[in-house]
N, C-alpha and C positions, 0 to 999 in steps of 0.2 A: 232093195229095202226089205227087211223082214218084219214080221208081226211084232207089235209092241203092246204091252198091257197098258190100259188107260189108268191114270192115277186114281187112287181111292180104294183099291183092293176089292171092289164089289164083284159079286158073282151072281149068275142067274142060270136057271135050268132051261129057260126059254130063249128063243132067238131074239136078238135086239132088233129094233127098227130105227131107221135113220131117215132124215129129211133135211133139205136145205131151206132155211128161213132166216130172214134178216142178215143175209150174207154169211151165215154160220151153218155148220153141220150140227143138227140136233140129234141126239141119241137117246132112246127110251128103252128101259128094261123093266121087267116085273121081277121082284125078289121072291125068294121062296115063301115068304109070309104073305104074298099078294100085294105088297106095297109097290108103288110105281116110282121110278127114279128117272131123272133127266140130267143130261150133261150136254155141253155144247163146245165146239172147237172151231178154230179158225183155219185159214189156208196154210198157215205155217206149222200146224200140228199142235198148237197150244190149246189145252183143254181147261175148262173151268172145273170147279169141284162139283161132285154129284149133289143134286137137290132132290129131296123127297117131295113129290107132287101128289101122291096119293097114299093114305095110311095103310097099315096092314089090313088085308081082307078086301082091298079095292077091286082087284082083278083076279080072275081064275085062269086067264090065258095071257099070252104075250100081247102087248099093245101093238097097234098099227098107227101110223101118222101120215098126215098130208098137209101141205101148205097150199093155200088158195086165197086169192083176193085180200092179201094183207093179214091173213089169220093162219094160225097153226092149230090143227085139230088132232087130238089123240082119241082112239077108240079101243075098246076092249070088252071082253065078256066078263060080267060080274059073277060072283059065286052063285047067285040065284038064277043065272042063265040070261039075265037081261043084258042089253048092250049099254055101256056107259061111254060118255064123251067128256073131254076137258079141252078147253081152248085158251088161246091167248092172242091178242092183237099185236101189231107192230109196237115194239118197245113198251109193252104193258105186261103185267103179271098174269098168272093163271086164274081162270074163272070157270 
């Protein structure tokens, strides 16, 4: 099997980060404008559409993610050098 491009045509200069949560693979990227985007896929390779979860200027570095105790947590360096986080619980939205 060869590499395939994910739907949506998005691009990033940073490395993506991925984690398994709610029996799905979650993928996170930072766009050139510092916005943060998420996508999730299933075991069959079907991906949802990209969802913007942070506006322009949110992060100055690639995000990292971890799933623990029923929660999904994303971390990244903000433009001012501080560390920011965003999370979601099982079957809940981002907060």
